[in-house]
N, C-alpha and C positions, 0 to 999 in steps of 0.2 A: 304116720299115715302112709298108706300104700301108694306108690307112684302109679299114675294112670297107665303107663306103659307095661305095668305088671299085671294088667287085667286083660283077659282074653275070652272070647266066645268059644275057643277051641277046647278040646279036652286035655291039652298040654300046652306048655309055654316054650316055644322054640329057644333052643340054646340052654335050657334048664331042665332039671329033673326034680320031680316031686319027692321030697323026703318025708313029709308028713301031711296027712289030711286032717283038717281041723273042723270039717263039716260044713253044712250050709249056712250062709250068711245072707242077710237081707237088709234092704233099706226101703222104707215105705214113706210116701208123701201123699197127702189128700189135699186137693185143691178145688176151689170153686171159681167160677167166673164172676167178675164184678158187674154190677149194672152198667158202669162206664164201658167195660170191655165188651159187653154184649151189644150195646148201642154202636160202638165203633166197629165191632166185627160185623154187625148187621149192615152198616153203611158200606163196609169194604165188599160184602157179598153182592151189593148192587152193581158195582163196577166190574166184578170178576177178578180172577187172578189170585195171587197169594193173599192170604188173610194174615197180616203180620202180627196183629194183636194176639190171635190164637197161637200162631207159631211160636211167638216169644213165651207165652204161658206154658205150652208143651215142653219147650226146651228147658225153662226154668224148673219145671216139675221133675223132668227126668234127671236133670243135673242134681237136684236135691236128693232124690232117691239114690242115685249113684254114689254121692258123697256120704250118705248115711250108711250105705252098704260098705264102703271103704272103712268108715269109722268102726263098724261092727267087726270087720275082719281084723283090723289093727288091734282092737281090744282082745282078740283071741290070740294075738301074736303072730298073725299071718304076714307074709311079705309078698303074696300074690293071690289072685282069684282066677280060677279057671271056670270054664262052662258058664259064663255070665249071661244072663237074659234079663229082658224087661217084660213086664205084664201090666196091663191097665184095665180097669173096670170101672163102670159107673156105679157109684154108691146110690145117689139119687139124681134126679134131673139137674144137670149143671154142676154136679160134684163128682170128681174123678179121683180114683185111687191109682197111683203109679208104684209099682213094685220092682225094685232091681234086686236080682239074687244071683248067687253063684256058689261055688265051693271054695272056701278059704284053705289055702295050702301054704306050707313052707317049701320053698325051692332053693336049689343050689345050682350054680352054673355047671354045665356039662364038662 
């Protein structure tokens, strides 16, 4: 698996040179909110502030997509990912797709 410190949103990784570009990699996760989560989230909106149940759902979903992307890159033989991004879309009401993507590369220290 690729170490998380070997993933960057930049087009290069400081201290390393790209020796091979392996192409675009992605990790996708689709999640829905549970009835319990919707009720608890609705109650939290009444008091205002941070809605922790939705925050946790979003963090878990992004983490799953990120780890899927790391696995995809590792399967290609990469040791780093550059130009990493997230994207999210509603599939239907209450169901969201989160995509993590970037360019899988092989890097060597400068």
